C-alpha positions as CSV (number, residue, x, y, z in Angstrom):
1,M,0.0,0.0,-0.1
2,K,1.3,3.4,-0.9
3,M,0.7,6.6,1.0
4,R,2.0,10.2,1.5
5,V,3.0,11.2,5.1
6,V,3.8,14.7,6.2
7,I,6.1,15.1,9.3
8,E,6.9,18.6,10.4
9,G,5.8,20.2,7.1
10,T,7.9,17.6,5.0
11,A,6.1,15.2,2.8
12,Y,7.4,11.6,2.4
13,D,6.2,9.0,-0.1
14,V,5.8,5.6,1.9
15,E,5.0,2.1,0.6
16,I,4.2,-0.6,3.0
17,V,5.0,-4.0,1.4
18,D,3.0,-6.3,3.7
19,L,1.5,-4.9,6.8
20,N,1.0,-8.4,8.2
21,A,4.6,-9.6,7.7
22,R,7.2,-9.5,10.5
23,P,9.1,-7.4,10.1
24,V,7.1,-4.9,8.3
25,V,8.9,-3.7,5.3
26,A,8.4,0.1,4.7
27,I,10.0,1.9,1.7
28,V,10.3,5.7,2.5
29,E,11.5,7.8,-0.3
30,G,13.2,4.8,-1.9
31,E,15.1,3.6,1.2
32,R,14.1,0.3,2.7
33,F,13.3,0.1,6.5
34,E,12.3,-3.0,8.5
35,V,9.9,-2.3,11.3
36,W,9.2,-4.7,14.2
37,P,5.8,-3.7,15.7
38,E,5.5,-4.2,19.4
39,S,1.9,-5.5,19.0
40,A,-0.9,-5.6,16.4
41,S,-3.5,-3.9,18.7
42,A,-2.4,-0.3,18.1
43,L,-3.1,1.3,14.6
44,P,-1.3,4.4,13.6
45,V,-3.1,7.7,13.5
46,G,-4.6,8.6,10.1
47,S,-5.9,6.4,7.2
48,L,-4.4,3.8,5.1
49,D,-6.4,4.4,2.0
50,G,-4.1,6.7,0.2
51,R,-5.1,10.0,1.8
52,Q,-2.9,12.1,3.7
53,A,-2.6,11.1,7.3
54,Q,-2.9,13.8,10.0
55,A,-1.5,13.5,13.4
56,P,-3.2,15.3,16.3
57,P,-1.6,18.6,17.4
58,A,1.5,18.2,19.4
59,S,1.9,19.5,22.9
60,P,4.5,22.1,23.5
61,A,8.0,20.8,23.7
62,P,9.6,20.9,27.2
63,S,12.1,23.7,27.7
64,L,15.7,22.6,28.1
65,S,18.3,24.2,30.4
66,P,21.5,25.1,28.7
67,S,23.2,22.2,30.7
68,A,20.9,19.7,29.2
69,V,21.7,20.6,25.6
70,S,24.9,18.8,24.4
71,A,27.3,20.4,22.0
72,P,27.5,18.9,18.6
73,S,30.2,16.2,18.4
74,A,32.2,15.1,15.5
75,A,30.3,12.8,13.1
76,P,31.2,9.1,13.7
77,P,32.6,7.3,10.6
78,I,30.3,5.5,8.4
79,E,30.8,1.7,8.9
80,S,29.0,-1.5,7.6
81,G,26.7,-2.5,10.4
82,T,25.7,1.0,11.3
83,V,22.3,1.2,13.1
84,R,20.8,4.6,12.1
85,A,17.8,6.6,13.3
86,P,14.8,5.9,11.0
87,I,13.2,9.2,12.1
88,P,14.1,12.2,14.1
89,G,13.3,11.9,17.8
90,V,14.6,11.5,21.3
91,I,16.4,8.3,22.6
92,L,14.5,7.1,25.6
93,A,16.8,4.1,26.4
94,V,19.9,2.5,25.1
95,R,19.6,-1.3,25.8
96,V,23.2,-2.2,24.6
97,K,26.8,-1.2,25.3
98,P,30.0,-1.8,23.5
99,G,31.1,-5.4,23.6
100,D,27.4,-6.8,24.0
101,Q,26.5,-9.7,21.9
102,V,23.2,-9.1,20.0
103,T,21.0,-11.2,17.7
104,A,18.9,-10.1,14.7
105,G,15.8,-8.5,15.7
106,Q,16.9,-7.7,19.3
107,E,15.8,-4.3,20.6
108,V,19.1,-2.1,20.9
109,C,17.5,1.1,21.8
110,V,14.1,3.1,22.1
111,L,13.4,6.2,20.1
112,E,10.6,8.4,20.9
113,A,9.2,10.3,17.8
114,M,5.7,12.0,17.5
115,K,4.7,10.8,20.9
116,M,5.3,7.2,20.0
117,Q,7.9,4.8,21.3
118,N,9.7,3.0,18.5
119,S,11.9,0.0,19.1
120,I,15.2,0.1,17.2
121,R,16.2,-3.4,16.4
122,A,19.5,-5.0,15.3
123,K,19.2,-6.0,11.6
124,Q,22.0,-8.6,12.0
125,S,23.5,-10.7,14.7
126,G,27.0,-9.6,16.1
127,V,28.9,-7.6,18.7
128,V,28.3,-4.0,19.5
129,S,31.5,-2.1,18.7
130,A,30.4,1.5,19.4
131,V,27.3,3.3,20.8
132,Y,27.2,7.1,19.5
133,V,24.0,8.0,21.7
134,S,22.8,8.2,25.2
135,D,19.4,8.5,26.9
136,G,17.7,11.9,26.4
137,Q,19.7,12.7,23.4
138,H,17.9,14.3,20.3
139,V,18.8,12.6,17.0
140,K,18.2,13.5,13.5
141,H,16.9,11.3,10.6
142,H,19.7,8.8,9.5
143,Q,22.0,9.9,12.4
144,P,24.2,6.9,13.3
145,L,23.2,5.4,16.8
146,M,25.7,2.4,17.0
147,V,27.7,-0.1,15.1
148,I,27.1,-3.8,15.2
149,K,30.1,-5.9,13.8
150,S,28.9,-9.3,12.1
151,E,30.6,-12.4,13.6
């Protein structure tokens, strides 16, 4: 099914290959994402009939003290096995640390975006070699979160 989604004024073309498959495969602007829904009981806001989905109005963002805002750091190197943010948001929990063994499909962190918690899962089994984010950190679309080296 194909739809057009607007997030913060930017429109994206989204195609869901099979909503009942696990993982759900979504193609956003030509880039493939695998999504592991937590449960089938919750449906997203909007319609799935091709019309533009509209999210409810967002509540005001919390204000941050200057000490809560981190300075930008140097961009991490691009490596194979890099886990990237599928959408802009805030990291709620990092579930792994460097040296941890992970399996494909295992939750490695939780990202809050548009008032929804999104489980970010490992695409491959391996060992976590680097973690670039921490709890409470704001991340951008495609920002590297961590690297998982294949075994």
